[in-house]
N, C-alpha and C positions, 0 to 999 in steps of 0.2 A: 471690251475690257471691263473688268470688274474688280472691286476691292476684295481683300481676303475673306470678308464675311458674305460675299455674294452680291452686295449692292453695287449698282453701277457707279463708276467713277464720275465725279462731278455732281452726283445727286447729294442733296443735303442729308447728312447723317446726324443722328442725335449724339449728345455727349456720351451717353452710355455705349452706343455702338462704336464711337471712336475710342473710348476707353477699353472696351472689350477687344477691339482690333489691336490696339497698342499693347495690351496685356498678352494677347496671343503671340504677337510678333516678338515681344520681349522674351517670352517663355521659350519660343523656338530659337531665338538667338542664344539664350543661356544654354539650352540643350546642345546646340551646335558647338558652342565654345567648350563645353565639357567634353563632348566627343572629340574635338580637336586636341584638347589637352591630353586625353587618354591615348590618342593615337601617337602624339609626340612623345609621351612618357614611355609608351610601349617600344617605340623606335629607339629612344635613348637607352632604355634598359637592355635591349637586344645588342646595341652597339657596345655598351659597357661590358656586357657578358662576353662578347666576342673579344674585346680588347683585353679583359682580364684573363681569358683563356690563352690568348697569344702570349701575354706576359708570363703566365705560368709555364707554358711550354718552353719559352726562352730561358726562364730560370732553371728548369730541369736540364736543358741542354748544357747550360753553363755549369751546373753542379756536376754533371757527369763528365764534363771535359776538364775539370780541375785536376784529376790525377794525371792526365796527359801533360798539363802545364807543369806539375810538380816533377814529373820524370824529365821533361825538357830542361827545366831549371837545374836539376841535379846533374844531368849529363853535360849541360852547358858549363856549369862550375867546374866539373871534372876536366872538360876540354881546355878551359882557360887556365886552370891552376895545377893540374896534375896531382891533385889531392886524392886521398883514398875515397872511393865511391860512397862509403858509409857516411863519411863526414859531409860529403856533398848533399846527400839526402837529408842529413840533420840540418844543414843550412837551409835547404828548401823548406823543411818543416818549420824552422824558426821564422822564416819569412812569412809563411802562412799564419803563424801565431801572432806575429806583429801586426799584420793586416787585420786579422780578426779582432785584436785588442783595440786598434784605432777605430774600427767600425763600431765596436761595442761602446766605446767612449762617446762617439758621436750619437749613438742611440740613447745613451743615458742622458746626455745634454738635452736632446730634443724631447725626451720623455719628461724631464723636469720642467722644461718650458711649457709643454702641453698641460702638465698638472697645475702649474702656476696660473696659466691663462684662464682655465676653467671656462672655455668657450661655450660648452653646452649649458653649464649652470647660468652663465650670464644671459644666454638666449632665453632660457626658461624663466628667469627672474624678470626679464624685460617683457615677456608675454604676459606674465601674471600681473605686472604693473599696468600694462595696457588694458587688460581685462578689468582690473579694479577701477581704473579711470573711466572706462566706458560704462561700467555698472553704476557709477555715481553720477554720470552725466544726466543733466536735466534737459528735457526737450526745449527747443527754441520757442519762446512764447509767440503765439500767433495773434494778430489783431482780431478783435471781436468784430463781427459783422454788425452794421447798424440794424437796429430792431426793425426798421421798416423794410429791410431787404431780406430778412430771415425767411419769411414765407415764400418769396420768389425763389430763393435758393433751394428750399425744400421741394417746391413744385418742379423746378428744373431737374433736380436729381430724380424725382419720382417719374417724370416724363421720360428721362433718358434711360431709366432702368426697365421701362416697360416695352 
């Protein structure tokens, strides 16, 4: 059994070897996470497209079945009331206009609410604010090494990188 860099497990490795191994493994982990995210996104887009297509077909079927509903409504009114067939068709048309008016009113109300909320603008402003805060952030101060330890630290780094 050996470590990713080829050295036997249990053998003492330098800090440089450990750092290189950790960097390699972290890089592989990030690449795997990106690949996983891409695969999940691809799957979600495929499902979304299938779902959207199904809704479009359902809407088309509904639109093409509306004339049959109008005929059924007109003949139903004629059966129940014995009115002239033309009046029954006009009542069926009036019912469709009333339903379309109510749906248009609902659409206008929701459009006004969407315009007032400004969700995309709020998100963009929040992102700009976060970016400006991060740009103005100062790094956390690190304690200075005692002067007698500085050469040891430099030697340790030099040994580990070779």
